[in-house]
C-alpha positions as CSV (number, residue, x, y, z in Angstrom):
1,M,-32.9,-9.0,6.0
2,P,-32.4,-7.9,2.3
3,H,-31.2,-4.5,3.6
4,R,-28.7,-6.2,5.9
5,H,-27.6,-8.4,3.0
6,H,-26.9,-5.4,0.8
7,A,-25.2,-3.6,3.6
8,L,-22.7,-6.5,4.1
9,L,-21.7,-6.6,0.4
10,P,-19.4,-3.5,0.5
11,F,-17.7,-4.9,3.6
12,A,-17.2,-8.3,2.0
13,A,-16.0,-6.6,-1.2
14,A,-13.4,-4.6,0.8
15,L,-12.2,-7.8,2.4
16,L,-11.9,-9.5,-1.0
17,G,-10.1,-6.4,-2.4
18,V,-7.5,-6.5,0.4
19,G,-7.1,-10.2,-0.2
20,F,-6.4,-9.6,-3.9
21,L,-3.7,-7.0,-3.0
22,S,-2.1,-9.3,-0.4
23,L,-2.0,-12.1,-2.9
24,M,-0.4,-9.6,-5.3
25,D,2.3,-8.9,-2.7
26,A,3.0,-12.7,-2.5
27,F,3.4,-13.0,-6.3
28,M,5.5,-9.8,-6.4
29,K,7.8,-11.3,-3.7
30,E,8.2,-14.4,-5.9
31,A,8.9,-12.3,-8.9
32,A,11.3,-10.0,-7.1
33,L,13.3,-13.0,-5.7
34,M,13.5,-14.4,-9.3
35,A,14.2,-11.1,-11.2
36,G,15.3,-8.6,-8.6
37,A,13.1,-6.1,-6.9
38,Y,13.9,-3.3,-9.4
39,S,13.1,-5.2,-12.6
40,A,10.0,-6.7,-11.0
41,T,8.7,-3.3,-9.9
42,V,9.3,-1.7,-13.3
43,L,7.6,-4.5,-15.2
44,R,4.7,-4.6,-12.8
45,A,4.1,-0.9,-13.4
46,F,4.0,-1.3,-17.2
47,I,1.9,-4.4,-17.1
48,G,-0.6,-2.6,-14.8
49,A,-0.7,0.4,-17.2
50,G,-1.2,-2.0,-20.1
51,L,-4.2,-3.6,-18.4
52,I,-5.9,-0.5,-17.2
53,A,-5.2,2.0,-20.1
54,P,-7.5,0.3,-22.6
55,L,-10.4,0.7,-20.1
56,W,-9.6,4.4,-19.6
57,L,-9.4,5.0,-23.4
58,A,-12.6,3.1,-24.0
59,R,-14.5,5.3,-21.5
60,G,-13.5,8.4,-23.5
61,A,-10.2,9.5,-22.1
62,R,-9.6,13.2,-22.0
63,R,-6.3,15.0,-22.0
64,P,-5.5,16.2,-18.4
65,S,-4.9,19.9,-17.8
66,R,-1.5,21.2,-16.8
67,A,-2.4,21.3,-13.1
68,V,-3.7,17.7,-13.2
69,W,-0.6,16.6,-15.0
70,K,1.5,18.0,-12.2
71,L,-0.5,15.9,-9.7
72,H,-0.2,12.8,-11.8
73,I,3.6,13.3,-12.1
74,E,4.0,14.0,-8.4
75,R,2.2,10.9,-7.4
76,G,3.9,8.8,-10.1
77,I,7.3,9.8,-8.7
78,V,6.3,9.1,-5.1
79,S,4.6,5.8,-6.0
80,A,7.6,4.6,-8.0
81,F,10.0,4.7,-5.1
82,M,7.3,3.7,-2.6
83,A,6.8,0.5,-4.6
84,L,10.5,-0.1,-5.2
85,T,11.4,0.1,-1.5
86,F,8.4,-2.0,-0.4
87,F,9.0,-4.8,-2.9
88,Y,12.7,-4.8,-2.0
89,S,11.7,-5.3,1.7
90,L,9.6,-8.3,0.7
91,T,12.8,-10.0,-0.6
92,V,14.5,-9.9,2.8
93,L,11.5,-9.9,5.3
94,P,8.7,-12.4,5.9
95,L,5.5,-11.3,4.1
96,A,3.4,-10.9,7.3
97,E,6.1,-9.0,9.1
98,A,6.5,-6.6,6.2
99,I,2.7,-6.0,6.0
100,A,2.5,-5.5,9.8
101,L,5.3,-2.8,9.7
102,S,3.7,-1.1,6.7
103,F,0.6,-0.4,8.9
104,I,2.5,2.6,10.4
105,A,1.8,4.6,7.2
106,P,-1.6,5.9,8.3
107,L,0.0,7.1,11.6
108,I,2.8,8.9,9.7
109,A,0.1,10.4,7.5
110,L,-1.3,12.2,10.6
111,Y,1.8,14.2,11.0
112,L,2.2,14.9,7.3
113,A,-1.4,16.2,7.3
114,R,-0.4,18.5,10.2
115,V,2.6,19.8,8.3
116,L,1.2,20.0,4.8
117,L,-2.5,20.6,5.3
118,G,-2.5,22.4,8.7
119,E,-4.7,19.7,10.3
120,T,-4.8,19.5,14.1
121,I,-3.2,16.5,15.8
122,S,-5.6,15.3,18.6
123,R,-4.7,13.7,21.9
124,Q,-6.1,10.4,20.5
125,A,-3.8,10.7,17.4
126,T,-0.8,11.2,19.6
127,M,-1.7,8.1,21.7
128,A,-2.2,6.2,18.4
129,S,1.3,7.2,17.2
130,L,2.9,6.0,20.5
131,L,1.1,2.7,20.2
132,G,2.3,2.3,16.6
133,F,5.8,3.1,17.6
134,A,5.7,0.6,20.4
135,G,4.4,-2.1,18.1
136,T,7.2,-1.4,15.7
137,L,9.8,-1.7,18.5
138,V,8.2,-5.0,19.6
139,I,8.5,-6.5,16.1
140,V,12.1,-5.3,15.6
141,G,13.0,-6.3,19.1
142,G,11.6,-9.8,18.4
143,R,14.0,-10.1,15.5
144,I,17.0,-8.9,17.6
145,G,16.0,-11.3,20.4
146,A,15.8,-14.2,18.0
147,G,19.2,-13.4,16.5
148,A,17.6,-12.7,13.1
149,F,18.5,-9.0,12.8
150,D,21.3,-9.2,10.3
151,E,22.4,-6.6,7.7
152,K,19.8,-7.7,5.2
153,A,17.0,-7.5,7.8
154,A,18.2,-4.0,8.8
155,L,18.1,-2.9,5.2
156,G,14.7,-4.4,4.7
157,I,13.2,-2.7,7.7
158,A,14.8,0.7,6.8
159,S,13.5,0.3,3.2
160,L,10.0,-0.5,4.6
161,F,10.1,2.6,6.7
162,V,11.0,4.7,3.7
163,S,8.1,3.1,1.8
164,A,5.7,3.8,4.7
165,L,6.8,7.5,4.7
166,L,6.2,7.8,0.9
167,Y,2.9,5.9,1.3
168,A,1.8,8.4,4.0
169,Y,2.6,11.3,1.6
170,N,0.8,9.4,-1.1
171,F,-2.4,9.8,1.0
172,I,-2.0,13.6,0.8
173,V,-1.5,13.5,-3.0
174,I,-4.4,11.1,-3.6
175,R,-6.8,13.4,-1.6
176,R,-6.0,16.2,-4.1
177,Q,-5.8,14.0,-7.2
178,A,-9.2,12.4,-6.6
179,Q,-10.9,15.8,-6.7
180,V,-9.8,16.6,-10.3
181,A,-9.5,13.2,-12.1
182,G,-11.4,10.0,-12.5
183,A,-10.4,6.6,-11.1
184,L,-9.4,5.1,-14.5
185,E,-7.3,8.1,-15.4
186,I,-5.6,8.1,-12.0
187,A,-4.8,4.3,-12.2
188,T,-3.5,4.6,-15.7
189,M,-1.2,7.6,-15.0
190,H,-0.1,6.2,-11.7
191,S,1.2,3.0,-13.2
192,A,2.6,4.5,-16.4
193,I,4.4,7.4,-14.8
194,S,5.8,5.2,-12.1
195,G,7.3,2.9,-14.7
196,V,8.8,5.7,-16.7
197,V,10.4,7.3,-13.6
198,L,12.0,4.0,-12.5
199,L,13.5,3.6,-16.0
200,I,16.0,6.3,-15.0
201,L,17.7,3.7,-12.7
202,A,17.8,1.0,-15.4
203,P,21.5,1.4,-16.2
204,F,22.3,0.6,-12.6
205,F,19.8,-2.0,-11.5
206,W,18.1,-3.7,-14.5
207,E,18.3,-7.5,-14.6
208,T,16.6,-9.1,-17.6
209,P,14.2,-11.6,-16.1
210,Q,13.9,-15.2,-17.2
211,G,10.7,-16.3,-18.8
212,E,9.3,-18.0,-15.7
213,A,9.4,-14.7,-13.8
214,L,6.9,-13.1,-16.2
215,V,4.1,-15.4,-15.0
216,P,4.0,-14.1,-11.4
217,L,4.4,-10.5,-12.8
218,V,1.4,-10.8,-15.1
219,I,-0.7,-12.3,-12.3
220,A,0.4,-9.6,-9.9
221,G,-0.6,-6.9,-12.5
222,A,-4.0,-8.5,-12.9
223,L,-4.5,-8.8,-9.1
224,T,-3.6,-5.1,-8.7
225,V,-6.4,-4.1,-11.1
226,C,-8.9,-6.5,-9.4
227,G,-8.0,-5.3,-5.9
228,S,-8.1,-1.6,-6.8
229,F,-11.5,-1.9,-8.5
230,T,-13.0,-4.1,-5.8
231,I,-12.0,-1.7,-3.1
232,A,-13.2,1.3,-5.1
233,W,-16.6,-0.4,-5.6
234,A,-16.8,-1.0,-1.8
235,Y,-15.9,2.6,-0.8
236,A,-18.4,4.0,-3.3
237,R,-21.2,2.1,-1.4
238,A,-20.2,2.4,2.3
239,E,-18.6,5.0,4.6
240,A,-14.9,4.9,5.0
241,N,-15.1,4.5,8.8
242,V,-17.0,1.3,8.3
243,L,-14.5,-0.2,5.8
244,V,-11.2,1.0,7.4
245,P,-10.9,-2.1,9.6
246,T,-10.8,-4.4,6.5
247,E,-7.4,-2.9,5.7
248,Y,-5.9,-4.8,8.7
249,S,-7.2,-8.1,7.4
250,G,-4.2,-7.7,5.1
251,F,-2.0,-9.2,7.9
252,V,-4.2,-12.3,8.1
253,W,-4.0,-12.7,4.3
254,A,-0.2,-12.0,4.3
255,A,0.3,-14.6,7.1
256,L,-1.7,-17.2,5.1
257,F,0.0,-16.5,1.7
258,G,3.5,-16.2,3.4
259,W,3.0,-19.7,4.8
260,A,1.5,-21.1,1.6
261,F,4.1,-19.6,-0.8
262,F,7.2,-19.4,1.3
263,R,6.6,-21.5,4.4
264,E,7.1,-18.4,6.6
265,A,6.1,-18.8,10.2
266,V,4.5,-15.9,12.1
267,T,6.3,-15.2,15.4
268,L,4.7,-14.0,18.7
269,P,6.5,-10.6,18.6
270,T,5.1,-10.0,15.1
271,L,1.6,-10.8,16.4
272,A,2.0,-8.6,19.5
273,G,3.5,-5.8,17.5
274,T,0.8,-6.0,14.9
275,A,-1.9,-5.8,17.6
276,L,-0.3,-2.6,19.0
277,I,0.0,-1.0,15.6
278,V,-3.5,-1.9,14.5
279,T,-4.9,-0.6,17.8
280,G,-3.1,2.7,17.2
281,C,-4.6,2.9,13.7
282,W,-8.0,2.1,15.1
283,I,-7.8,4.9,17.7
284,A,-6.6,7.3,15.1
285,A,-9.5,6.4,12.8
286,R,-12.0,6.9,15.6
287,A,-10.6,10.2,16.8
288,P,-13.0,13.1,16.4
289,R,-12.4,15.4,13.5
290,P,-12.5,19.2,13.9
291,A,-15.7,20.7,12.5
292,P,-15.3,22.6,9.3
293,A,-15.3,26.3,9.5
294,A,-18.6,28.1,8.7
295,A,-18.8,29.8,5.3
296,I,-18.7,33.6,5.4
């Protein structure tokens, strides 16, 4: 019994971590509606860096090498626009619907891994992609059928697809980044560089937020740190294939927080589309991986 109790702790921690990040999305949606998606995204990046950097420095931060700097900058640029497009989509789409559509990112990552890393796409992965695409069509079709597919919704969905594409590429960068830098360094550089990159657009999109917008932003920054560390703790104590299903609990959290914060109802097409996308992701996660080549 004690062994089972300890075995369940990483699973529970992963669920809690996804809950923290889903709640962060809800606070970011509130902040973006108050201050604009751009200003909210920039401030969240710097707030996150301000919270995590002292921990990195206290643990004896070392100056990254030139090669590591290149990875930090690459991910910072990708993450900056990934976050901006995602948080913009939250301002025009229901929270649960946006989270559901974002689940296609792991499926896109399969094809990026084929192009960038030379990995083989299995028959199961192809089937997973078709299911994910079908789920996306169901969700979008539900909007069209309900007469809710206006120009704002179209821009929100397009923005979310851009975010999912960048998030998928993000997987590739993280895989290389995690091999040469520690978690605290990665988190600090990720937030700080993203914020600096986004400042380039300040002359065009900056809106000075009112004081009340800073409250959800600070909470969102703290929740980002809590979620990231809770998930990292879980993945350090259990295999990834055990914890992957917890990612999809994000839809349940998003539906709950969307209703609690914004009184957003979850439609049947969104539920059906989410089921197809999650099934596709599950098939992809369960697909056999090719055996590594023997050393010569």
